[in-house]
N, C-alpha and C positions, 0 to 999 in steps of 0.2 A: 892194842886195846880198842883202837878205833875200828879196826876190822871186825873184831869180836862183837863189839856193840852194834855195828851195822848189820851183822848177820843175825844177831838176836832180834833186832827190831824188825828186820825183814820177815823173820819167821813168825813173829807175833802178828804182823800186819796181814800175812798170808792167811793165818788162822781166822782173823777177823773178817777178811774179805770172803773167805769160804763160807763163814756163817751167814754173812749178808747175802752171798750168792744164793744160798739155800732158801733164805727168807724171800728174796726177790723172785726166785723160781716158783715158789709156792704162790705168790701173788700173781705171777704171770699166768698161771694155770687158770685163773678166773677170767682171763680175757684180755690182758694187756699185751700189746705187740711191741712196746718200746724196750730198749736195753741200754746198759752202761758198760764200759770197759776200763779195767785198771791193770797197770803193768807193775810187776814186782820182781826184782832181781833179774830183769831181762825177760820175765815171763808175762803173758797176757792173761788177765782174769776177766771172764765175761760174766756180767750180772744182768740177766734178762729182766725187763720191766722197769729199769731205772732210767729210761729215756724221758720222753714226753709224758704228760699226765693221761689218765684214763678218759675215754669218751663215755662218761657215765650215762648220759641220756640214751645213747644208742644201745648200750649194754642192757640197761633197765628195760627199755622198750622191747628189745628182743626177748628177754626173759619173761616179761609179762605176757607178751603175745603167745609165746610157747606154752605158758601155763594155762592161758585162757582158751586157746584154740580148740581143744577137744570138746569142752563143754559148750562153747559158743556154736560150734558146728552142729552139735546135737540140738540145741535150742532152735537154731535157724532151720534145720532140716524138719523138725517137728512142726514149727510154726508154718513153714511153707506148705507142708502136707495138709495141715488142718485148714489153712486158708483156701487151698485148692478144693478140698471137700466142701467147705462152706459155699464157695462159688458154684460148684457143681449142684449142690442142693438148691441154690437159688434158681439155677437154670431149670432144674427139675420142677420146682414149684411153679415157675412161669409156664412151662409146657402143660402142666396139669390144669392150671387155671384157664388156659386157652381151650383145652379140651372140655373142661367143665362148662364154659360158655356155650360151646357148640352143642353139648348134650342138653343144656337148658333150653336151647332153641328146639331141639329134637323132641323134647317132652312138653313143650308149650301147647296149650289147646288151640291157639291161633294158627298153628302149623298144619292143622288138619281140618277136614270138612269145610274147605273154602270153596267159594263159588264166584263166578264172573257173571255180571249182569250188564246187558247193553240194550239200548233202544234202537230200533231200526232206523229212525231218523235222528241224526245227530243234532239237528236244529230243534228237536222237540225237548231236549234236556238230557239228563244222564241218570244212571241207576247204579246202585251198589248193592252187594249181597253179603250177608254174614253166614255163619255156620248153620243158622236155623232155616235157611232157604231150602227150596225144593227145585230141582232142575225141571225145566219146562218152558213153554212159550205162553205168553199172556197177551190178549188183544186189549189195547187201551184206547179209549175214546175220551179225549180231554175237551170238554165243552166250555170251561171257564177257569181262569186263573184267579188266585187269591190276590186281593188288593187291599191297601190301607185306605181308611177314610180320610178325605182332605176337603176342607171347606174354607171359603174365602168371603170376607165381608165386602159390603159395598165400598166404593171409594170415599175417602174422607179428604176434603180439600184442606190444603195447608192453612193452618190458623184456626180451623174449626174446633170448637170446644166439645170434648167427649162427655164432659160432666163427671160426676162422681157416683160411687156406689160400689157394687161388687159383682163379679162374674164367677159362676160355678161351672166347673167342667167335670163330667162324670164318664168313667169308662168301667162298664160292668158294675161291680160293687164299690169301686174306689172313686173318690171325688176330691177336688181341691177348690178352694174359694180364693179368688184374687181381689184384693181391695184396690179400688181406683179412686184417685183424688182429682179434684179440679186442676186442670193444667197438665195432667198426664197425657202423653202422646201414645199412639199405637205401638211405638217402639218400647215405651215404658211398660205397656201391658204385656208385650211379647217377652220382655226380659223377666217380668214377674212370673209368667207362666213357666218359662224354661228353668228358672231358678228356684221354684217352689219345692220345698222338702217333700211334700206329699203328692208330687206329680203322678197322676194315674196312668200315664203312658201316652203323652201327647207332646208335640213340639210346636212352637209358634215362630213365625217370621213375618216381616213386613215386605210386601211387594209394591214397588212404586211404579204405577202404570201412567199412561198418558192422561188419565182422568183423575189421578190422585193416588193416595196411599191406601193399600188394602191389607188387612190382617188375615194371614193364612194360618190355619191350625190343622195339623196332620197327626194321625195316630202313628205311634212308633212301631206297631205290629199290624200284620194283615189279619183279615178274617172278620166276619160279622160280630163276633163276640168282643172285638176290640174297637168297635165304633164308639164314638163319644156323643154326648148331648151337652148343650150349653143353656144356661139360664141366668137372668139377672136377679140380684137380690132385691128384696122389697126396699123401696125408698130410693132405688137407683134412678138416675136421670133418664129422661126420655131417650136421649142420644145413646146412652150406654145400653138401655133396654133394647133399642132397635138393633144395636150391634150384636147383642146376644141372640136375638131372633134370627138375624141373617146367618150367624154361624150355626144355628140349630136347624136350619132349613136344608133338606136334602138337595143335593146337586148332582152333578155328573160323575163325581169321584167318590162314590160311597164304598163303604167296607163290604167285601164279599168273600166267600169261601171259594176255594178251588173245587171244581166239580168234574168228575170223571167216572167212567165205568171200567171195570176190570172183568173181561169176559162176560159183559152184560150186567155185572153187579155194580150198583151205584155207590159212589164213595165221595164224601165231602171232607175237605181238609182246610183248616184255618190258615195254613201256610202252603207255599208251593213246594215245600219239602214234605213229601207224603210218606210217612212211616207207619207201619202197622196195617196198611190195607192189604199188603201181601206179606206173609210171614217171612222174616229174614231179609226183606228187600226195602230199600229206601229210594224214592224217586225224587228227582229235582226237576220240576217242570218249568219250561221257559216260554211255551206257546201252546195254543190250542190246536187240535187236530187229532188224527188217528196215527197210532204207532204200535209196534209189537215189541214187547219186552221178552228178551231171551235170557234165561238163567241156565248156566251149565256149570258142571263141576270144574274147578280150577286146581289142577294137580301141581302147578308150578311152585306154590309155597312149600308143600311137603317135599317135593323133589329137591328144592334148594336147601331145605333144612337137612335132608339126608346127605346131600353133597357136601355141605359145610362140615357135617360131622365126619365124613370120610376124610376130608382134607385136614381137619384138626387132628384126627386120630393118626394119620400118617406123619404129621409133624411131630406128634408126641412119640411115635415109634422111632423116628429118626433121632430124636433127642436122647431117648433111652439107649439106643445103639451107640451113639457117640460117647455118652457118659460112661458106658461100661465096656468100651472097645479095648482090644489089645493088639498091637502090631508086633508080630514076632520078629520081623526084620530089624526094626529100630528099637525093639524091646521097650516100647512106650505104651502106656495104658491111659484110659480115660480116668477122670477124677473120681468116679464112683465105682470103679471095677471092684466087684466083690462086696459092695456096700449092702448091708442087710435091708436097709430101708428101700433102696431101689429094687432089690430082688423081691421084696414083699409086694410092692406096688405092681411090678411087672407080672408076678404070678396071679395076683387077684384080678387084674384087668384081663389077662389072658383067659382066666377061668370063666369070666363073665362072657367074653366075646366068643368063646368056643362052645358055650353052653346052649341049651335050648330053652324056649319060653313055653312053659306048661299051659295047658288049656287054650292053645292058640292053633288054629288050623294051618297057619303058615309055619310056625315053630322056630325057624332059623333065619338068619340074615341072608343066606343064600337064596331063599325063596322070594326075596324082594330085590335080588340083583346085587347084593353086597357080598363080595368074596374076598378071601385073603390069598396073597401070592406067597411064594417061597420065602420071601424076605419079611413076611408079616405085615405087608402093606395092604390096605383095602382098596378095592376098585368097585365102581358102581356102574351097573348096566341099567341105564335110565329107562330103556324100553321095557325091561322086566319089571322095574318098579312101577311104571305107569300101568302096565297090565294088571298088576296086583291091586293098585289103587282103583282102577276101573271096575274090577270084579269083586273086590272085597275091602273097601276102604276102612271099615270098622276094625278088621283084623290087622291091617297094616298099622293103624293107630295103636292098637293094643300091643303089637309086637315091640314098638318103641316106647310108648308112653304108658302102657298098662301097669298094673301093680307088679307084675313079674317081668315087665319089658326090659329090653337092654338099656334104654336110657334111664329108666328108674333105678335099676341096679347100679349103673355107673355113677349116677348122681350120689347115691348113698356112699359108695366106695370113695369117690373123688373128694367128697366133703370131709370124710374121715382123714384123708391124706393131707388136705390143704388147710384144714381148720387151724386156728391159733393154738389149739392144744393137740393137734394131729401129730402123726409120727415124724413128719418132716420137721415141724417146729420143735419137737422134743429133741431130735438129734442136733438141730441147730443150737439149742440151749446147751446140750452136752459139749458140743465143740467149742462154743464160746467160753464155757467154764474151763476147758483145757487151755484155751488161749490166755485166759486170765492167769492160770497157774504158770504158764510159760513166761508171761510178763513178769510175774513175781520172781521166778527163777532168774530172769535176766537182770532184774534190779539187784537181787542178792549177789549175783556174779559180778556185776559192775562194782558193787560196794567192796566185795572181797578183793577184787583186783586193784582197787584204789588203795586199800590198806597194804597189799602186797607190794605195789609200786612204791609206796612211801617207804616201806622197810628196805627195799632194795636200793632206793635212792640214797638213804642214810648210810647203808653199809658200803656201797661203792664210792660214795663221796669220801667217807672216812678212809677207805683203802687208797683212793687217789691221793688224798692228803699225805698218808703214810709213805706212799711210793715217791711222792715229790720230796719228802724229807730224806728218804733213803738215797734219792738221786743226789741231793746236795751233799750228804755224807760221803757217798761214793766219789764224787768229784774232789772233795777235800782229801780223802785218803789217796786218791790217784796222784794228786799234787805232792802229798807228803812222801809217797813212795818214790816219785820221780826225783825229789830232792835228795832222799837217802841214797838212791842209786848213783846220783852224781857225786855225792860225798864219798861213796865206796870206791868209785873209780878214781 
């Protein structure tokens, strides 16, 4: 009976272990690498997954990463591509703005019709000329420089009373009255003149000589029209009245105009800066004598404006090439290869640069020395530009800055490209919208993966707990089997 009972128990245990083995094998397929072993009737039963517990954290992390990776790669790839395009558009915007600045210089009126004016004797002064000047030589005879009126009172001994009353100072139609009180000094009077709200254009100071203090009054501007007169008010003290008479008496430093002749024509000027005597020319006189004024066309400003434009255009062309480049060897491309905005800009600018200017005797850039090489870069032949400026400056100006000029057309086009509502800004807005959408997708993905991670953590934690329990059962059954085997033997 004992043997029969042992055989029956062994058979039942084997069936149970087989069932457990199947359960454990199913669990093991989810990622466990542990195992348990039970011996029955001398046989060994292996139960995979019933060793140590599951590494839940590693399993969950691997599963979440595997689930997230495809969508994350898509978001990252699209975000990187769009950011590259945004950066490329920023670079394009900067290049266009630099070109726009050079074009603005090219169309500015101050870049044309410029003249250089010089005096034959540098010690005679200097001269400048504007666009209204006419080239030529002018004989100047400067007989007198403009001066400001300056008068000084007699000396007043220290402690001498000036008395009281008032002093009136008049320059042209403007005058000011200064009140003087008993005890006031010359310094007090000077301060009152300088600080008066209605000062007509004079300054006052006190000069302390060996014979005493003197009140000096000087006009702030040169020319006879800026001379002053002085009078004492009625009721003023004799000393104050005498002071007024002294300051009102002509001396050696009277106001006078500059006097000169231009090719024999007499000219007067209230200042030593003579403007208007010669159209478009301003003279700054420093001494009297004879000199020759030479006025000639100055092409340097126009030449520099054209050269700056050529340099800026080549920089723009280089940027466009870099942004749209493709390297067949490395299979890499510029950030804006095939971009419709870049292509639109390139086509419009090329159309302007290759076109002709209507109603202009020069007609094209080549006629003023600006040509394009095989790479699309501009070069400037300054000698050809200078020749065109010397022979027909008006047509050169019209070629660049006229209604149909290259600079005018480029200004219109570049403004439409770079404006806050231009085609670059519009595409930037579209790209930013796409980035916002991708950011929302990223947020949604992160939330979904967080839920997925939580679900997996719960499932695998439960599985780990079950497997731990099965491991304990397996150990118990192994011990029971061992005992029965010993009893059978």
